N, C-alpha and C positions, 0 to 999 in steps of 0.2 A: 618373505617380507622382513625388511630390516629398516630400522630408523637410527642405527648407531652412527656416530660421527667420530672419525679417526682424530687422534691428537693433532695431526697436521692439517686438518680441514679448516677452512675459514669459519669464523663464528656464524651461527645461524642468525638470520634476521628474526625479529619478533614473530612475523607471520609463519616463518618456517618452523620456529619452535612450537607454535600452537599446532601446526599440522603434524609435527613429529609426535607431540603429546597425544593428539587425537588418534593417530594411527596405533598407538600402544594399546588402545582399548579393543582393537579388532580381534586378537586371539580369543579373548573372553567372550566377545559377542558371537564369534564363529562357533565356539564350542557350545554355547547355550542354544544356538539355532541350528546346530549340526551343518554348518557351512564350512567350506575350505578355509584353512588358515594360510596356506602357502599359494603362490601363484596369483595373488590378488593384486590388482592395479588400483592406485588411488589418483584421482584427478581433482585438483582444487577447483571449486566453483566460486563464483563471485559473491562477495559480501560487502557491506558498507565499509569504505576505506577507513572510516574512523573507528571501526570495530575489529579490524583484521588482526589486531594483536591479542584479542581475547575471544574471538569467535572463528570457527572453522566449519566449512561445509564441503564434504568430499563426495565425489562420485566414486562408488566402489564397484569395480568390474571383476566378476569371478571368472575362473577359467572356462566355465560352461556357458558364458555369455549372459548370465543373469546379472542385473545391475540394481544397486540400491543407493540411497543417500544417507551418509553418516554426518550428523550435525552435532557440534559441541559448543558449549558456551561456558567460558571460564571467568566470568566477571563478578563473582560473588553475589551481591544483592540481586543483580539482574538474573543470575542463574536460578535463584529461588523463584523469581517471578516466571521464568521460563518453564518451570515445572507446572505452574498453574495454567499457562498457555497450552502446554502439551496435553493437559487433562481436558481442556476445552476442545482441542483438536480431535482427541479420541471420540468425544461425544458427537462432534459434527461428522466425522468419518463414518461412525456407526449409523447415524441418522440418515446419511445420504447413500447408504449402500443400495437401497432400493430405488433411488432416483435415477432416471435415465439421462445420461449425458453430462453429469456433473459429479465431481469427486473432490475429497480432501485426502491427502496421502495417509495411508494406514501406518500407524507406529508399530513396528515389528519387534522392537527391543528398546527398553528404556532403563537407564541406570537408576538404581534405587534411591540415590541421594544427590546425584549430580545431573546437570542438564545436558545429558548425552543420549542421543537416540539414533536408532537405525530406522529409516522409513522406506516405504516402497517408492520407486521412481515414477513420477508422473510423466506420461508421454506428451510430446508436442513442443511447439515453439512458443515464445512469449507473445502476449497480445501486442506488445510494441512491435515486434518483428513481423507478426502476421499482418498488421495494418500497413507496415512498410511494403510488404509484398503486394497487398491490395492496391496501394497507390502506384505501384509499378505495373499494374494491369494483370497481376497474377492471382487475383482472388476477388471476391465480392465483399467490399467493405461493409455495406449495410447488413449483409447476412451475418458477418462475423460479429459486428457490434450488437445485433439483435440477440444472437446466441449468448453472448456474454451477459447481456441484461437479464435474459431468462435464467441463466445459471446463477447469477448473483441473487436473484429473487429466491431461488431454491436454497441457496446457502443461508440467507437471512431467515427463511422460513424454518430451517432446521432447528433454530433455537426457540421458535415459537413467537409468532407475531402477537403483539398486544396493542390495542388501541389506546393512545395516550393523548393528552393535550400538551401543546408545546408552550413552554414558559422560558423565554430567553434570558431571564434576569442574570443567571450565573455567568453567561457569556458576556452580557452587556456590562456587568461590573468589571470584568477584565478589560474590556475595550475602554471603558471610562478611566480606569486606573492607568492604563498605558498612555492615554491622551494627556492626562494630568502630569505624568512624568515627563513627557515631551515638552509640554508647555512650561514646566518649571526648569527645563534644561538639565534635568538629572540624567538624561540619556539622549541619544541622537538616533536618527533613522534616515535612510535615503528617501528623497522626495517627500520630506516631512509634510508640506501643505497638502499634497495629494493623499498621503496616508491619513492625515486628520480628516480629510474629506471622506475617505472610506469609513473611518470611525463614525462620522456623522450619519453616513448612509446606513450603517448597521443598526443604529438606533431607530431610524425610520423603518427599516425592513423588519426589525424586531416588533415594532408596533403593528405592522401589517400581519405578522405571523402569530402574534400572541394569542393563546387560547385555542388555536386551531388544532384539529385532530390530525394525527399521523400514526403510522404503524411502527411501533418500536420493535427492535430485534437486536441481537448481539452484533456488534460491528466486527469486521475482520481486524481492523486496527492499523493495518499498514497496506492498504489496497492500492497498488499502482500497477501499471501495465506490464511490469516485469515479474509481478507475483501472480499473474494469470497465465496459465499454459493452455494452449489450444491444439487439439488434434482433430482428425476427422470425426472421431466418435464422441469426444467429451471435452469439457472445460474443467480445468483443475485450479484450485486455489491453494497457494502455499505461503509459508512465512507469516503466520498470524502474529498479532501483537496486541491482543485484547482479551480480557477475561470477564468484564462486567459492563462496560459502556454500551448503551442500547440506543444509539442514534444511527440507523443504517444510512441516512442521507450523508453523513460524514464520509462513509466509504466511497460513495458515488462522486462527491465533490473532489475528494482526494485523487481518485482515479483519473479524472479529466484534467486536474491542475498540477499533479505532482511533478511531472516532467515538463512543465510550462517552459517554452511555448509549443512543444512538440505536437500537442493534440488540439490546438486551436485551428479554426477554419483556415484553409489556404486562402491567400488574398484572391479576391475576385469571385469567391463562392459565398453563398448565403450564410450569414452568421445567425446562430441561435443564442440562447442564454450564455452570457459571459464570453461571447466570441467563439464558442465551440460551434462547429458546423451544425446548421439546422438539421441536415440529413442524419448526422450522428445522434442528435437528441431524439429525433423521430424514431430511429431504429432502436436505440437503447430503451426508450420508453415503451415501445411495442413489446420488447422482451420482458422488461421489468413489470409492466402493467400499471404504471403510474405516469400521468402527464406532468413530468418533472418541471418543465419550463414554466408552467403556470401555477405551480405549487408555492405559495408564499413561504412555507416552512423550508422547502428545499432552496429557494432563492436566498434565504437568510444563511443557510448552511454553506452554500456556495461562496457567498461574500465573506463569511467567516474564514473559510479556507484561504481565500486570497489574503486576508488580514494576517493569518498565521504564517503563510509562506513569505509574505513581505518582510516579516521580522527576522526571517532566516537569511536575508541578504546580508552581505558584508556591510559593516558600519561605514559611515561616510569617509573616515580617515584610514580605512583598510584598503588593501589591494582589491581591484575589481576585475576579476578574470572575464574573458569574453563570454563564457557560458553563463556567468552570473548577470552580465549585462543583458544577454538575450532573455534570461528569466525575468529580469525587471521589466523589460519592454513587454513581455507577454502578460505579466500581472497587470501592468498599466492598461494594456489593451482590454483585458477582461473587465477591469474596474470601469474603464471609460464606457464600455458597452452597457454595464449596469446603470450608470448615471444617465446615459442617453435614452434608455428605455424604461426609466423608473415610472411607476404609476403613482397617482396621487394617494396620500395617506387616507385611510378610512376616516369618516367623520367621527 
């Protein structure tokens, strides 16, 4: 194994520098775990493009075919937070050891002061890819979605469910403040009248959900269909990003909306909540054990997720790539469904 660069070599790009730095930790890790130092192959795995200059995830392949995941975070403040997230992952991995069909990767080695870890490799393909196969006739979509719902329930249960009453004030204060900024023209947003309509909807949805009971549990924090791995035997959850927030409905809303419009109902099929396929909601709810479509607390969380993702769209005077245009159309479709199917406020 070598990461040396000769004087005549072209300068490394930022992500190449991060990878080279990450690989320098391997000899120490290998010695600590009695693994081979030489003959090891490293393959870079995908990370957020905005973070590839300070984050690296490598597939580590040993000569004897064993494989692991080496992850490093070099972003200072975030690295400190990453240590807390890893501690949470350890607890979940331990709690789920006895659970059938669900896992969180075990941390095999962790740097004592930096956010650098070696983890077991979770088998399977991403949920996003698995559903694509199903749509091509190579699997049972309802079965896959139900399995994920059941596995996510077990993940949330690992932190301990606690019955709570839902009070949306902190969220509605943020919604109100953003609407005031827009009306005062201190900022701009795409489709501003529609966005303000969504803000008004959230206040009505908040009144319907206020004071109702829900089961709180630790959120995954970055749950989307690329962070769910599926094999024949198990469902795995990776890349956590939360240590304290306890609203599991945020995970579910994010999972179905994060790659909008990818997971909305195909045209011509029956739509459920937020234009997600009714069959998908039925299957997921069977697995998770909650009638999400008719839960006012979840309805609020789903609308709040649309509100948050809308703000991530490019501003009106910025370039508007095709992918962002499709995302905007998907968010509008989800919001329009909510408006068209809104129930009357309680007396």
